[in-house]
PABA-598671 format. One record per residue (C-alpha): residue number from 1; residue in one letter; x, y, z. Coordinates in Angstrom, 1 decimal. Layout:
PABA-598671
resi	resn	u	v	w
NUM	a	X	Y	Z
...
END
This chain:
PABA-598671
resi	resn	u	v	w
1	m	89.6	94.0	14.2
2	n	92.6	94.9	12.3
3	f	94.7	91.7	11.9
4	n	97.4	92.5	14.2
5	k	94.9	94.0	16.8
6	k	93.2	90.1	16.5
7	l	96.8	88.7	17.1
8	a	97.5	90.6	19.9
9	v	94.0	89.8	21.8
10	a	95.0	86.1	20.3
11	v	98.3	86.2	21.8
12	s	97.2	87.9	25.1
13	g	94.6	85.1	25.9
14	a	97.0	82.3	25.2
15	v	99.3	83.8	27.1
16	l	96.5	84.5	30.0
17	l	95.6	80.7	29.3
18	m	99.0	79.4	30.1
19	a	99.2	81.6	33.5
20	g	96.4	79.8	34.2
21	q	97.8	76.7	34.4
22	f	101.1	77.7	35.8
23	a	100.3	80.7	38.3
24	l	101.9	83.1	36.7
25	a	99.5	85.8	36.6
26	d	101.2	88.9	37.2
27	s	103.7	88.5	34.2
28	a	100.7	88.5	32.2
29	t	98.6	91.1	33.3
30	d	102.0	93.0	32.6
31	i	102.2	91.7	29.1
32	v	98.6	93.5	28.5
33	d	99.1	96.5	30.1
34	a	102.5	96.9	27.7
35	l	100.3	96.6	24.8
36	v	97.5	98.7	26.4
37	s	100.3	101.7	26.6
38	k	101.2	101.1	23.1
39	g	98.1	101.7	21.7
40	v	97.8	98.4	20.2
41	l	94.8	97.1	23.0
42	t	92.1	99.6	23.8
43	e	91.8	99.8	28.0
44	e	88.3	98.5	28.3
45	e	89.4	95.2	25.6
46	g	92.7	95.1	28.1
47	k	90.4	95.3	31.5
48	l	88.7	92.6	29.6
49	i	91.0	89.9	28.9
50	t	92.3	90.3	32.1
51	k	89.1	90.3	33.7
52	g	88.0	87.7	36.5
53	h	91.7	86.1	36.0
54	t	94.5	87.9	38.0
55	s	92.6	87.7	41.5
56	k	92.5	84.1	40.5
57	t	95.6	83.4	39.7
58	s	98.1	85.6	41.9
59	v	99.9	83.7	44.1
60	t	103.2	85.3	44.3
61	p	104.5	86.6	48.5
62	v	104.7	90.3	48.4
63	v	107.7	91.2	50.6
64	k	107.3	94.9	52.3
65	e	110.1	96.9	54.5
66	k	108.8	99.2	56.9
67	d	111.0	100.6	59.1
68	g	114.1	98.4	59.0
69	a	111.6	95.2	59.4
70	f	111.1	93.1	56.7
71	i	107.3	91.8	56.4
72	l	106.6	88.9	54.0
73	e	102.7	88.6	52.8
74	s	100.4	86.7	50.9
75	a	99.7	87.7	47.2
76	n	95.4	88.2	48.8
77	a	97.4	90.5	51.8
78	r	95.3	88.0	54.0
79	n	98.4	86.2	55.7
80	s	101.0	87.5	56.7
81	i	104.6	86.8	58.9
82	q	106.9	89.5	60.3
83	l	110.6	88.7	61.9
84	t	111.1	90.2	64.7
85	g	114.0	91.3	67.7
86	r	115.6	93.5	69.9
87	m	119.0	93.6	71.8
88	h	119.4	96.1	74.9
89	l	123.3	96.2	76.3
90	d	123.6	98.2	79.0
91	y	126.7	99.6	81.3
92	r	126.1	100.3	84.8
93	h	128.2	102.0	87.6
94	n	127.6	102.5	90.7
95	n	128.6	104.3	94.3
96	l	129.1	101.8	96.3
97	d	132.6	100.8	96.0
98	l	133.0	104.4	97.9
99	y	132.5	102.0	101.6
100	s	135.4	100.4	102.8
101	t	133.3	97.2	102.6
102	d	132.9	94.6	101.3
103	f	129.8	93.1	99.4
104	n	130.1	89.5	99.0
105	d	126.3	89.9	97.1
106	r	124.9	86.6	98.4
107	d	121.5	86.8	97.4
108	s	121.4	90.0	95.7
109	a	123.1	90.0	92.5
110	s	122.7	93.6	92.2
111	v	126.1	95.8	93.9
112	a	128.8	95.1	91.4
113	d	129.1	97.3	87.9
114	a	129.5	95.4	85.2
115	w	128.2	95.3	81.3
116	e	124.4	93.8	81.2
117	l	122.8	92.1	77.9
118	r	119.5	93.8	79.2
119	r	117.4	91.7	76.6
120	a	118.4	89.7	73.6
121	r	114.5	88.7	72.3
122	i	113.4	87.0	68.8
123	g	110.1	86.9	67.4
124	v	107.5	86.5	64.7
125	k	104.0	88.4	64.1
126	g	101.6	88.3	62.1
127	v	98.2	87.7	60.2
128	l	96.3	84.3	59.4
129	a	93.3	84.6	57.6
130	k	92.6	88.5	57.7
131	d	91.3	88.0	60.8
132	f	93.5	87.0	63.5
133	k	96.7	88.1	64.5
134	y	99.4	86.9	66.2
135	e	102.9	87.5	67.9
136	i	105.3	84.6	69.6
137	v	108.7	86.3	71.4
138	g	111.7	84.3	72.8
139	n	113.7	85.6	75.3
140	l	117.7	84.4	74.5
141	p	120.4	85.0	77.2
142	g	120.7	81.9	79.2
143	t	117.7	79.7	79.0
144	a	115.4	80.3	76.1
145	t	111.5	81.7	77.5
146	v	109.0	83.4	76.1
147	d	108.4	86.3	76.8
148	v	104.8	87.0	74.9
149	a	102.7	84.4	72.8
150	y	99.3	85.5	71.9
151	l	96.9	85.1	69.6
152	d	94.2	87.8	68.5
153	f	90.8	87.7	66.9
154	a	90.9	91.2	65.4
155	k	88.2	91.3	62.9
156	y	86.7	94.4	64.4
157	k	88.6	97.5	66.0
158	e	86.3	97.9	68.7
159	m	86.0	94.0	70.4
160	q	89.1	91.8	70.1
161	i	89.6	89.0	72.1
162	r	93.3	88.2	73.4
163	m	94.7	84.7	75.0
164	g	98.3	83.3	75.3
165	k	100.7	85.0	77.2
166	f	100.8	88.9	77.2
167	k	101.1	92.1	79.5
168	q	98.1	92.5	81.6
169	p	96.1	95.9	81.0
170	f	98.0	98.0	84.3
171	n	100.4	100.4	84.2
172	l	101.0	103.6	81.3
173	e	105.0	102.3	81.3
174	e	104.2	98.4	81.3
175	l	102.0	99.2	77.8
176	t	104.8	100.8	76.5
177	s	107.7	98.9	74.7
178	s	111.0	98.8	76.6
179	n	112.0	99.7	72.9
180	n	110.4	103.1	73.5
181	i	110.1	103.6	77.3
182	d	111.1	107.6	78.1
183	f	114.5	105.9	80.3
184	m	116.6	103.0	80.8
185	e	114.2	101.2	83.2
186	r	110.9	101.8	84.1
187	s	109.7	103.1	87.6
188	y	108.5	101.7	91.3
189	v	104.6	101.9	89.9
190	n	105.6	99.4	87.4
191	q	107.6	96.7	89.9
192	l	103.7	96.7	91.1
193	a	102.6	95.6	87.6
194	p	101.1	91.9	87.1
195	a	102.9	92.5	83.9
196	k	103.1	89.4	81.5
197	k	101.0	86.6	82.2
198	i	98.9	83.3	80.8
199	g	95.1	84.3	80.3
200	a	92.4	85.6	78.0
201	m	91.2	89.3	77.3
202	i	88.3	91.5	75.4
203	f	89.7	94.5	74.4
204	g	89.0	97.3	71.7
205	e	88.9	100.9	71.0
206	p	84.8	101.4	70.6
207	k	85.8	105.5	69.1
208	d	88.9	107.6	68.6
209	g	90.8	108.2	71.9
210	f	88.5	105.5	74.2
211	t	90.2	102.2	74.6
212	y	89.3	99.3	77.3
213	a	90.8	96.4	78.7
214	l	89.9	93.1	80.2
215	s	91.4	90.2	81.3
216	t	91.8	87.5	83.0
217	y	94.9	85.8	83.9
218	s	96.9	83.2	86.4
219	m	100.2	84.8	88.0
220	n	101.8	81.4	87.9
221	d	102.4	79.5	84.4
222	t	101.9	76.5	86.6
223	e	99.0	75.7	89.4
224	l	100.8	75.8	92.9
225	d	97.7	74.9	94.7
226	s	94.1	74.2	93.6
227	k	92.3	75.9	96.6
228	n	94.5	79.1	96.4
229	d	95.6	79.4	93.1
230	k	92.7	81.1	92.1
231	a	92.2	83.4	88.7
232	s	93.3	86.8	88.5
233	f	91.4	89.8	87.0
234	a	92.6	93.5	85.6
235	g	91.5	96.1	83.2
236	r	91.9	99.0	82.3
237	s	90.2	102.3	80.8
238	t	92.0	105.7	78.6
239	l	90.9	108.6	77.2
240	n	92.7	111.4	74.7
241	f	90.5	114.4	75.3
242	a	92.3	115.5	72.0
243	q	92.0	113.3	69.8
244	l	88.4	113.1	70.5
245	m	88.4	117.0	70.1
246	g	90.2	115.9	66.8
247	n	93.4	117.4	67.7
248	k	96.1	115.6	65.7
249	e	98.8	118.3	67.5
250	a	98.6	117.1	70.4
251	v	97.9	114.4	73.8
252	m	95.8	114.7	76.7
253	h	95.5	111.2	78.4
254	v	93.4	110.0	81.3
255	g	94.0	106.2	81.9
256	l	92.2	104.7	85.2
257	a	93.5	100.7	85.9
258	g	93.4	98.1	88.5
259	f	94.1	94.4	89.1
260	d	92.8	91.8	92.0
261	a	94.6	88.4	92.7
262	e	94.9	85.8	94.5
263	y	97.5	83.0	94.0
264	n	100.3	81.1	95.9
265	v	103.9	81.6	95.7
266	t	107.1	79.1	96.5
267	p	109.4	79.7	99.2
268	t	112.6	79.3	98.2
269	t	115.9	78.4	100.4
270	s	118.7	81.8	100.1
271	s	122.2	81.7	100.4
272	g	121.9	84.5	102.0
273	s	123.3	83.1	105.8
274	a	125.1	80.3	106.8
275	a	122.3	78.3	107.4
276	a	120.0	77.7	105.4
277	e	116.2	79.4	105.1
278	s	113.4	79.5	103.3
279	r	111.0	82.0	102.1
280	a	108.9	83.8	99.2
281	n	108.8	87.2	98.6
282	i	104.9	88.9	99.1
283	l	106.7	92.3	98.3
284	a	109.9	94.0	97.0
285	f	111.2	96.8	95.8
286	r	114.4	97.7	93.7
287	t	116.2	101.2	92.4
288	p	114.7	101.6	89.1
289	g	118.2	102.0	87.6
290	r	118.4	98.1	88.5
291	g	121.0	99.3	91.1
292	l	120.5	97.6	94.5
293	s	117.8	94.8	95.1
294	s	115.4	94.3	97.7
295	i	116.0	97.9	99.0
296	f	112.6	96.6	100.9
297	r	111.5	93.1	100.7
298	a	109.0	91.4	103.1
299	q	108.9	87.9	102.8
300	i	106.6	84.7	104.5
301	g	108.3	81.7	106.1
302	g	108.5	78.6	104.8
303	d	109.8	75.4	106.0
304	l	112.7	73.2	105.5
305	i	113.2	69.4	104.7
306	n	115.9	67.3	107.1
307	n	116.2	64.3	104.9
308	t	117.9	61.6	107.9
309	a	119.1	58.6	107.4
310	t	119.7	55.2	109.7
311	s	121.2	52.3	109.7
312	t	121.2	49.3	112.2
313	s	123.4	46.1	111.8
314	t	122.7	42.9	114.3
315	s	125.2	40.1	115.3
316	t	125.0	36.8	117.3
317	t	128.0	34.9	119.1
318	s	128.1	31.0	119.5
319	g	127.0	29.3	123.0
320	g	123.3	30.9	123.2
321	a	124.3	34.4	124.0
322	t	123.0	36.8	121.4
323	t	124.8	40.5	121.4
324	t	122.9	42.9	119.0
325	t	125.2	46.2	118.4
326	s	122.9	49.2	116.5
327	t	124.8	51.5	114.7
328	t	122.5	54.5	113.9
329	t	124.0	57.0	111.0
330	t	122.3	60.4	110.9
331	a	122.7	63.0	107.8
332	t	120.5	66.5	107.9
333	q	120.9	67.9	104.8
334	q	118.9	71.4	104.9
335	g	117.9	73.0	101.6
336	a	115.3	70.7	100.2
337	i	112.0	72.5	100.1
338	s	108.4	71.3	101.2
339	n	105.7	70.9	99.2
340	s	103.8	73.5	101.1
341	t	103.5	77.1	99.7
342	s	102.5	80.7	101.3
343	q	98.9	82.4	100.0
344	v	99.7	86.1	98.7
345	k	96.4	88.2	97.8
346	s	96.9	91.5	96.1
347	n	94.8	94.5	94.7
348	a	95.5	98.2	93.1
349	l	93.9	100.7	91.7
350	g	96.1	103.1	89.2
351	l	95.8	106.7	88.0
352	e	97.5	107.6	84.7
353	g	98.1	110.7	82.6
354	a	100.1	112.4	79.7
355	i	100.5	115.5	78.2
356	a	101.5	116.7	75.1
357	l	101.8	120.0	73.0
358	k	104.2	118.7	70.3
359	n	107.6	117.7	72.0
360	l	106.8	118.5	75.0
361	k	105.6	115.8	77.2
362	l	104.2	115.5	81.2
363	q	104.0	112.3	82.1
364	g	102.7	110.7	85.9
365	e	101.5	107.7	87.4
366	y	99.7	107.0	90.9
367	t	98.7	103.4	92.0
368	r	97.6	102.3	95.8
369	a	97.8	99.0	96.4
370	n	97.4	96.5	99.2
371	y	99.4	93.3	99.5
372	s	98.8	90.3	102.3
373	g	100.2	87.1	102.8
374	s	99.6	84.2	105.0
375	y	101.4	80.9	105.8
376	n	99.6	77.5	105.3
377	n	101.5	75.5	108.0
378	r	101.9	78.3	111.0
379	t	100.2	81.0	112.5
380	e	102.3	83.8	110.4
381	a	100.8	86.3	107.9
382	l	101.7	89.5	106.6
383	d	99.5	93.0	105.7
384	m	100.5	96.4	104.0
385	d	99.2	99.1	102.3
386	v	101.7	100.4	99.2
387	k	101.6	104.4	97.3
388	a	103.9	104.3	94.2
389	m	104.5	107.2	92.1
390	y	106.1	109.1	89.6
391	g	106.2	112.3	87.3
392	e	108.4	112.6	84.6
393	v	108.8	116.6	81.7
394	m	110.1	115.0	78.1
395	w	111.5	117.3	76.2
396	l	111.9	116.4	72.3
397	v	114.9	118.8	71.8
398	t	114.6	117.9	67.4
399	g	110.9	118.8	67.6
400	e	109.6	115.2	66.4
401	k	105.4	115.1	68.0
402	y	105.0	112.9	70.8
403	a	101.1	113.1	69.6
404	d	102.5	111.1	66.1
405	a	103.7	108.3	69.0
406	y	100.6	107.9	70.2
407	k	98.1	105.0	69.8
408	a	94.8	103.2	70.9
409	g	96.0	104.1	74.4
410	t	100.1	103.7	74.7
411	f	103.5	105.8	72.8
412	g	105.2	104.0	70.6
413	a	108.5	105.0	68.7
414	i	109.6	108.0	68.0
415	k	110.7	108.5	64.5
416	p	113.1	111.3	63.5
417	t	112.4	113.4	61.4
418	s	116.0	112.9	59.3
419	n	117.9	109.9	60.5
420	f	121.0	109.5	61.8
421	d	123.1	110.3	57.9
422	l	126.8	111.6	58.3
423	d	127.0	112.1	54.4
424	t	123.7	114.6	54.4
425	n	125.2	115.4	58.2
426	q	122.1	114.6	59.9
427	w	121.8	113.9	63.3
428	g	118.2	112.1	64.2
429	a	116.5	112.8	66.9
430	w	117.6	113.6	70.3
431	e	115.4	114.1	73.3
432	v	116.0	115.1	77.5
433	g	114.0	114.2	80.4
434	f	113.6	114.1	84.3
435	r	111.9	112.0	86.5
436	m	111.1	111.6	90.3
437	e	109.5	108.5	91.3
438	k	109.1	107.5	95.0
439	f	107.2	104.0	97.0
440	d	106.0	104.0	100.1
441	v	105.0	100.8	102.4
442	n	103.7	102.0	105.5
443	d	101.4	100.3	107.9
444	i	102.8	96.9	107.9
445	a	101.4	94.3	110.6
446	a	103.6	91.2	111.0
447	t	102.1	88.1	112.8
448	l	105.6	86.0	114.2
449	a	106.6	83.0	115.0
450	s	109.4	81.7	116.6
451	t	111.2	79.5	113.6
452	t	114.4	80.3	111.9
453	n	112.6	80.4	108.8
454	g	109.9	82.9	109.4
455	t	108.8	85.9	108.2
456	r	111.0	88.7	108.1
457	v	110.5	92.5	106.7
458	q	114.2	93.8	105.5
459	g	115.5	97.1	103.7
460	t	115.2	100.6	104.2
461	a	112.2	100.1	107.0
462	t	111.9	101.8	110.6
463	c	112.1	98.3	111.2
464	t	113.9	95.3	110.3
465	t	111.7	92.3	112.5
466	t	112.3	88.5	111.6
467	s	110.4	85.3	113.5
468	a	113.7	84.0	113.8
469	t	114.3	86.6	117.1
470	a	110.6	86.4	118.3
471	t	109.9	84.3	121.4
472	s	106.5	86.0	122.2
473	s	103.7	87.9	119.9
474	s	104.9	90.4	121.8
475	s	107.6	90.6	119.2
476	n	104.9	90.3	116.3
477	i	105.6	94.1	114.0
478	n	102.6	96.7	113.8
479	g	102.9	100.1	112.0
480	c	106.1	99.6	110.2
481	s	106.9	101.2	106.9
482	s	109.6	102.1	104.5
483	k	110.4	104.5	101.4
484	s	112.9	105.8	99.6
485	t	112.9	108.4	96.7
486	t	114.7	107.7	93.6
487	y	115.6	111.2	91.1
488	t	116.8	110.7	87.8
489	a	118.0	112.4	84.5
490	g	118.7	111.3	81.0
491	v	119.4	111.7	77.2
492	k	117.9	109.9	74.3
493	w	119.8	110.0	70.8
494	i	117.8	108.0	68.4
495	l	119.5	107.5	65.5
496	n	117.1	106.3	63.6
497	p	113.4	104.1	63.7
498	n	115.9	101.0	64.8
499	l	119.0	102.2	66.6
500	m	119.5	104.4	70.0
501	v	121.0	105.5	72.7
502	k	120.6	106.0	75.7
503	f	122.3	107.9	78.6
504	n	121.2	107.7	82.6
505	y	122.0	109.3	86.0
506	s	119.5	108.3	89.0
507	r	120.0	108.9	92.6
508	t	118.2	107.1	94.9
509	n	117.4	109.0	98.6
510	f	116.8	105.7	101.1
511	g	114.3	107.1	103.9
512	n	115.4	105.1	106.6
513	e	119.7	104.3	107.0
514	w	119.7	100.8	106.6
515	e	122.3	98.1	106.3
516	y	122.5	95.9	103.9
517	y	122.4	92.5	104.4
518	d	125.3	91.3	102.1
519	l	127.3	93.6	103.9
520	n	130.2	92.4	106.1
521	d	130.2	95.1	108.1
522	s	127.9	97.6	110.1
523	q	128.3	99.9	107.2
524	r	125.1	101.8	106.5
525	l	123.1	103.7	103.4
526	n	121.5	106.6	103.1
527	k	121.8	106.9	98.9
528	e	122.4	105.1	95.7
529	n	123.5	106.7	92.9
530	i	123.8	105.2	89.6
531	y	125.7	106.0	85.7
532	m	124.0	103.9	83.5
533	m	124.4	103.9	79.3
534	r	122.2	101.7	77.0
535	t	122.9	100.8	73.5
536	q	119.8	99.0	71.9
537	y	119.1	97.3	68.2
538	a	115.1	96.6	67.4
539	f	113.3	95.7	64.7
END
């Protein structure tokens, strides 16, 4: 070895020794690499000098960027953290102002043309100790609340464990992020889904194209009743036949899901009438464009506490005669809620399917469910069968492929072939779509009691009966039904993976003409039209 090489080796060794003291291995390795590139050291000599050193001293975190999101990752890639967020700003205009009437909107808050900050969320997600994944997301509008918060043991793709608050395995729409859903709002089917609940889940993908998930969860974040707040269960399994056959250009998705729940609901005070009333929803539907709320609702009755205060005064006169004067003042306050709760049982079975060939997609879901409720302190009960479905067709005009957005039984984000850029005359991705959906509530049976706060059925139904008017069991409901159909057309402009604009129009035909309970006259409704726009940003 000549003198220069000996000197180079000595200097390199000294640098690496200092690197071991000050954890600057990346810089030391760069020096050795530079000596190798100049021919001062051979590759074998360079590897010999740095052997066993770089991995021990490399501690500098790595900053990565993916689709507009920044990820901070440890040098050994065992830990990471990523900041996430979304903002959905909506505007809606409906046709209800065409009616020559007045909406006081006492307890529905759904009929006004308005801007709405639909979602504003911030969160973090990442990896812990290589084998664990986590995500925590908070809702910002109004009082901050937890959207999701969970920890996964994710060492094995075939079987993973999740604990915390997360989306339950039911409904393809629900499991598709709100950033990536096909229209501004999900369908009637989604209004039956358990959505985000606290629990535990086992899930996995034993083979590419086959997924499963089984969960147990609580419908209430806090237990309301030790007897009736029982464990609920949900499960889902999917097959993508295209993926199983090795076809990367298509999606042939079939899924089966179900849930079974038993829980309590606490009656709340309604402001929709002059007298305070206490009831709890068992089932309710809102038009999919976030238009009229409770176009159908079934409520179980509750109790109100009457607070009464009484004062008595006594006085005694001289001369042996005693006179007692009592003055009683009674103040009754309605609106306080009793501790009693109403029990609800619900179960559902859902079928889902999606076929996507390159830039064309057909998707649909069908769900059958049963809801029943009973009131603990009174002989009142409700029972009904529910069917909900939707079918849609979507077309990516600019040619992107839906198969590229499909993973593990759900659809993710569509990434434009070319991001929006005026300088290069690029306009991102464009998508158009049409959806038809409906719900049908049938075989409604209700046992009513004669009370102001009793069970009732309202909305677009063949019957609208409340127990406030019931005088005997002859007023009970038997065989009532309700249905509505909604058509939605949409245009989506995806500027880049982070920015999107949506335009939607929806038309709802109510199955039965009905008088909205916030309406001040006898005007009856048979349809609703909504024009909507959303600007969204997500990372």
